[in-house]
C-alpha positions as CSV (number, residue, x, y, z in Angstrom):
1,T,16.7,-7.3,9.6
2,E,13.8,-7.9,7.4
3,N,10.3,-8.3,8.8
4,W,7.8,-10.9,7.4
5,F,5.9,-8.0,5.7
6,S,8.8,-6.2,4.1
7,A,8.4,-7.5,0.6
8,D,4.7,-6.8,0.6
9,V,5.2,-3.3,2.0
10,I,7.7,-2.5,-0.8
11,T,5.2,-3.7,-3.4
12,A,2.5,-1.6,-1.8
13,F,4.7,1.4,-2.0
14,E,5.5,0.7,-5.7
15,K,1.8,0.5,-6.4
16,G,1.1,3.8,-4.7
17,L,-0.7,2.4,-1.7
18,I,1.9,3.9,0.6
19,S,3.0,7.5,-0.1
20,E,6.7,8.4,-0.2
21,G,7.7,10.4,2.8
22,S,5.0,9.0,5.0
23,A,5.9,6.9,8.0
24,F,4.5,3.4,7.6
25,R,4.3,2.5,11.3
26,P,3.4,-1.2,10.9
27,S,2.4,-1.7,14.5
28,D,-0.1,1.3,14.6
29,S,-3.8,0.9,14.3
30,I,-5.3,2.1,10.9
31,T,-8.0,4.7,10.5
32,R,-11.0,4.5,8.4
33,A,-9.6,7.4,6.2
34,E,-6.4,5.4,5.7
35,V,-8.4,2.3,4.7
36,A,-10.5,4.4,2.3
37,K,-7.2,5.4,0.5
38,L,-6.0,1.8,0.4
39,S,-9.3,0.3,-0.8
40,S,-9.8,3.0,-3.4
41,I,-6.4,2.4,-4.9
42,I,-6.8,-1.4,-4.7
43,A,-10.2,-1.1,-6.4
44,E,-8.6,0.6,-9.4
45,L,-5.7,-1.9,-9.5
46,V,-8.0,-4.9,-9.6
47,G,-10.6,-3.4,-12.0
48,Y,-13.3,-3.2,-9.3
49,K,-16.8,-3.3,-10.7
50,A,-18.9,-0.8,-8.7
51,P,-22.6,-1.4,-8.2
52,E,-24.9,1.1,-9.9
53,S,-25.7,4.0,-7.6
54,D,-27.6,7.2,-8.2
55,S,-26.7,9.0,-5.0
56,E,-23.7,10.6,-3.5
57,A,-23.4,10.4,0.2
58,E,-23.2,13.5,2.4
59,F,-21.7,12.7,5.7
60,S,-22.8,14.7,8.8
61,D,-19.2,14.6,10.0
62,A,-17.6,15.6,6.6
63,S,-15.8,18.6,8.2
64,E,-13.7,16.1,10.2
65,I,-12.5,14.2,7.1
66,P,-8.8,15.0,6.6
67,A,-8.2,17.0,3.3
68,W,-6.0,14.3,1.9
69,A,-8.7,11.6,2.4
70,T,-11.7,13.4,1.0
71,E,-11.4,12.1,-2.5
72,Y,-10.5,8.5,-1.3
73,I,-13.6,8.4,1.0
74,R,-15.8,9.7,-1.8
75,S,-14.4,7.1,-4.2
76,A,-14.7,4.2,-1.7
77,N,-18.3,5.3,-0.9
78,E,-19.4,5.7,-4.5
79,K,-18.0,2.2,-5.3
80,G,-20.0,0.7,-2.3
81,I,-16.8,-0.4,-0.6
82,M,-17.0,1.8,2.4
83,L,-20.3,3.1,3.7
84,G,-21.1,5.5,6.5
85,A,-22.6,4.5,9.8
86,D,-26.3,4.5,10.4
87,S,-25.9,7.9,12.1
88,G,-24.8,9.4,8.8
89,N,-21.2,9.7,9.9
90,I,-18.2,8.3,8.1
91,R,-15.9,8.5,11.2
92,A,-12.8,9.0,9.1
93,N,-10.5,9.4,12.0
94,D,-11.7,6.4,14.0
95,N,-9.7,3.2,14.0
96,M,-11.3,0.4,11.9
97,T,-12.7,-2.6,13.6
98,R,-12.0,-6.2,12.4
99,A,-15.6,-6.5,11.3
100,E,-15.3,-3.3,9.2
101,A,-12.0,-4.5,7.7
102,A,-13.5,-7.9,6.8
103,T,-16.5,-6.3,5.2
104,I,-14.3,-4.1,3.0
105,L,-12.0,-6.9,2.0
106,W,-15.1,-9.0,1.1
107,R,-16.5,-6.2,-1.0
108,L,-13.2,-5.7,-2.8
109,Y,-13.0,-9.4,-3.5
110,K,-16.6,-9.6,-4.9
111,G,-16.2,-6.5,-7.0
112,G,-12.7,-7.4,-8.3
113,K,-14.0,-10.5,-10.0
114,A,-14.7,-9.8,-13.6
């Protein structure tokens, strides 16, 4: 039986948002690292225009970032899509809140407009 999201998940897989061999787990929560991957790829697909930035963030919890997510977090941060917390942490393994998700979606929307 097909779920309401099946067609979109297939498209996301075809665009590289979901990796082959990874379990999709549609009912699970999503981590900040996973959102960094999705938002970095989406930014490239929509021609995201990043704000000018001179600095590269160094997160105090960088050792906790999964190896597969390091480049995605760097990219999302450099583009101004995903920023660290006031404490200097990125909290890559924490689940994302609705407020954080809404902020990232808004930043993608604003930057994706040519």
